[in-house]
Rosetta silent file (secondary structure, phi, psi, omega in degrees, C-alpha in Angstrom):
SEQUENCE: MKQLKGKRALVTGVASGIGRAIAMELADQGTHLVLVDVDGDGLAKTSALTRQRGVEAIALQTWNKLTLAPMRHWPMGVRLTF
SCORE:     score description
SCORE:     0.000 S_00000001
   1 L     0.000  144.273  179.483    0.000    0.000    0.000 S_00000001
   2 L   -64.725  140.297  179.141    1.182    3.530   -0.765 S_00000001
   3 L   -70.217  128.063 -177.199    2.621    5.435    2.207 S_00000001
   4 L  -108.721   -5.663 -178.721    0.152    8.097    3.421 S_00000001
   5 L   -61.052  127.769  179.302    2.133    9.628    6.293 S_00000001
   6 L    83.171   -8.100  176.446    2.437   13.378    5.799 S_00000001
   7 L   -77.794  175.251  179.376    0.055   13.404    2.817 S_00000001
   8 E  -125.595  146.002  179.542   -3.187   15.400    2.773 S_00000001
   9 E  -145.676  146.884  172.121   -6.762   14.275    2.159 S_00000001
  10 E  -105.256  126.857 -178.829  -10.242   15.793    2.032 S_00000001
  11 E  -126.112  128.533  178.054  -12.939   13.553    3.518 S_00000001
  12 E  -103.360  159.865  178.066  -16.672   14.295    3.398 S_00000001
  13 L    68.183   38.582 -171.131  -19.439   12.854    5.559 S_00000001
  14 L   -87.103   -3.109 -176.370  -17.146   12.546    8.570 S_00000001
  15 L   -65.953  -25.943 -178.406  -19.724   13.016   11.359 S_00000001
  16 L  -166.610  177.240  171.385  -20.403    9.274   11.503 S_00000001
  17 H    61.691 -140.793 -175.435  -20.337    5.981    9.656 S_00000001
  18 H   -63.243  -39.858  179.385  -18.047    5.303    6.732 S_00000001
  19 H   -59.580  -44.812  177.764  -16.855    8.908    6.490 S_00000001
  20 H   -64.943  -43.074 -179.522  -15.703    8.899   10.102 S_00000001
  21 H   -60.468  -41.141  178.612  -14.098    5.473    9.686 S_00000001
  22 H   -64.720  -45.271  179.039  -12.153    6.681    6.632 S_00000001
  23 H   -59.643  -42.759 -178.970  -11.016    9.822    8.472 S_00000001
  24 H   -66.327  -42.121  179.087   -9.865    7.772   11.459 S_00000001
  25 H   -63.244  -44.208  178.319   -7.970    5.279    9.283 S_00000001
  26 H   -62.925  -41.914  178.173   -6.228    8.085    7.404 S_00000001
  27 H   -62.040  -41.614  178.264   -5.334    9.801   10.696 S_00000001
  28 H   -60.888  -28.091  179.077   -3.927    6.526   12.025 S_00000001
  29 L   -89.585    2.077  176.710   -1.692    6.439    8.938 S_00000001
  30 L    86.437   19.564 -179.845   -0.477   10.005    9.602 S_00000001
  31 L   -86.472  130.524  174.987   -2.480   11.770    6.896 S_00000001
  32 E   -77.615  145.842 -166.978   -3.381   15.433    7.509 S_00000001
  33 E  -128.823  147.280  161.388   -7.077   16.069    6.899 S_00000001
  34 E  -111.199  117.838 -175.550   -9.716   18.499    5.736 S_00000001
  35 E  -106.552  133.102 -175.933  -12.953   17.200    7.263 S_00000001
  36 E  -131.911  134.618  175.133  -16.350   18.219    5.858 S_00000001
  37 E  -164.764  161.144  174.794  -19.898   17.541    7.085 S_00000001
  38 L   -85.346  -23.004 -178.664  -23.290   19.174    7.625 S_00000001
  39 L   -87.594  101.580 -176.186  -23.506   17.838   11.204 S_00000001
  40 H   -61.688  -40.488 -179.447  -21.494   20.286   13.287 S_00000001
  41 H   -66.501  -46.205  178.472  -21.458   18.197   16.464 S_00000001
  42 H   -65.353  -37.755  176.977  -20.340   15.031   14.700 S_00000001
  43 H   -61.139  -45.926  179.737  -17.789   17.007   12.703 S_00000001
  44 H   -62.113  -40.185 -179.830  -16.322   18.480   15.895 S_00000001
  45 H   -65.708  -46.096  179.551  -16.099   15.032   17.489 S_00000001
  46 H   -64.383  -39.949  178.488  -14.368   13.480   14.492 S_00000001
  47 H   -59.944  -46.151  179.193  -12.032   16.450   14.254 S_00000001
  48 H   -63.240  -42.060 -179.608  -11.029   16.065   17.910 S_00000001
  49 H   -63.721  -39.657 -179.561  -10.537   12.313   17.529 S_00000001
  50 H   -71.223  -38.386  178.624   -8.281   12.724   14.505 S_00000001
  51 H   -64.610  -32.189  177.032   -6.210   15.454   16.167 S_00000001
  52 L   -61.708  -20.438 -179.992   -5.647   13.153   19.133 S_00000001
  53 L   -89.276    5.693  173.521   -3.791   10.926   16.693 S_00000001
  54 L    86.218   17.043  177.841   -1.290   13.721   16.057 S_00000001
  55 L  -109.963  160.774  175.579   -2.401   14.939   12.646 S_00000001
  56 L   -79.829  133.322  179.598   -3.545   18.340   11.462 S_00000001
  57 E  -136.894  122.045  175.236   -7.305   18.474   10.879 S_00000001
  58 E  -102.681  125.627 -177.945   -9.261   21.373    9.400 S_00000001
  59 E  -105.017  127.745  178.171  -13.024   21.088    9.998 S_00000001
  60 E  -124.317  117.678  176.725  -15.486   22.684    7.562 S_00000001
  61 E   -90.563  131.145  176.809  -19.210   22.603    8.233 S_00000001
  62 L  -110.337  165.035  179.926  -21.422   22.819    5.157 S_00000001
  63 L  -112.814  -16.492  175.590  -25.134   23.438    4.971 S_00000001
  64 L  -162.364  171.332 -177.170  -25.944   21.645    1.734 S_00000001
  65 H   -63.042  -30.516 -178.205  -24.333   19.707   -1.092 S_00000001
  66 H   -66.123  -22.402  179.730  -23.984   22.832   -3.207 S_00000001
  67 H   -64.239  -27.632 -179.072  -21.541   24.267   -0.668 S_00000001
  68 H   -78.964  -22.147 -174.023  -18.977   21.694   -1.758 S_00000001
  69 L  -126.553  137.767   -7.402  -19.133   22.525   -5.449 S_00000001
  70 L   -84.564  149.150 -176.567  -17.350   24.155   -7.042 S_00000001
  71 H   -66.259  -20.948 -178.941  -14.319   24.097   -4.758 S_00000001
  72 H   -63.872  -15.776  179.118  -12.780   27.095   -6.504 S_00000001
  73 H   -92.778    1.603  177.000  -15.271   29.234   -4.558 S_00000001
  74 L   -67.547  157.500  178.737  -14.039   28.030   -1.169 S_00000001
  75 L   -57.890  139.558 -178.385  -12.288   30.610    0.990 S_00000001
  76 H   -57.010  -32.975 -178.988   -8.705   31.206   -0.116 S_00000001
  77 H   -58.588  -32.269  178.909   -7.505   30.458    3.438 S_00000001
  78 H   -64.508  -46.531 -178.953   -8.502   26.820    3.068 S_00000001
  79 H   -66.263  -39.643 -178.798   -6.319   26.374    0.022 S_00000001
  80 H   -71.872  -40.371 -178.291   -3.405   28.246    1.588 S_00000001
  81 H   -68.459  -38.827 -174.460   -3.632   26.523    4.957 S_00000001
  82 L   -96.453    0.000    0.000   -3.915   23.080    3.487 S_00000001
């Protein structure tokens, strides 16, 4: 498997279920994350859990699917920070 330590990934649907499981697995492998979900409480929990594993995690709460597309309209700080 390709080494993921120090790489970056964007994961959606991280408040629970498969999205959270993917985020946790990536964090365990040392991948820095941008986490996205509509559920603010679940997003905050997943963000805290991934940070406990020693990786950088940026949490972005969205309000609908259209917020994700197109990404070129995301705040410039997200692109610069990540």
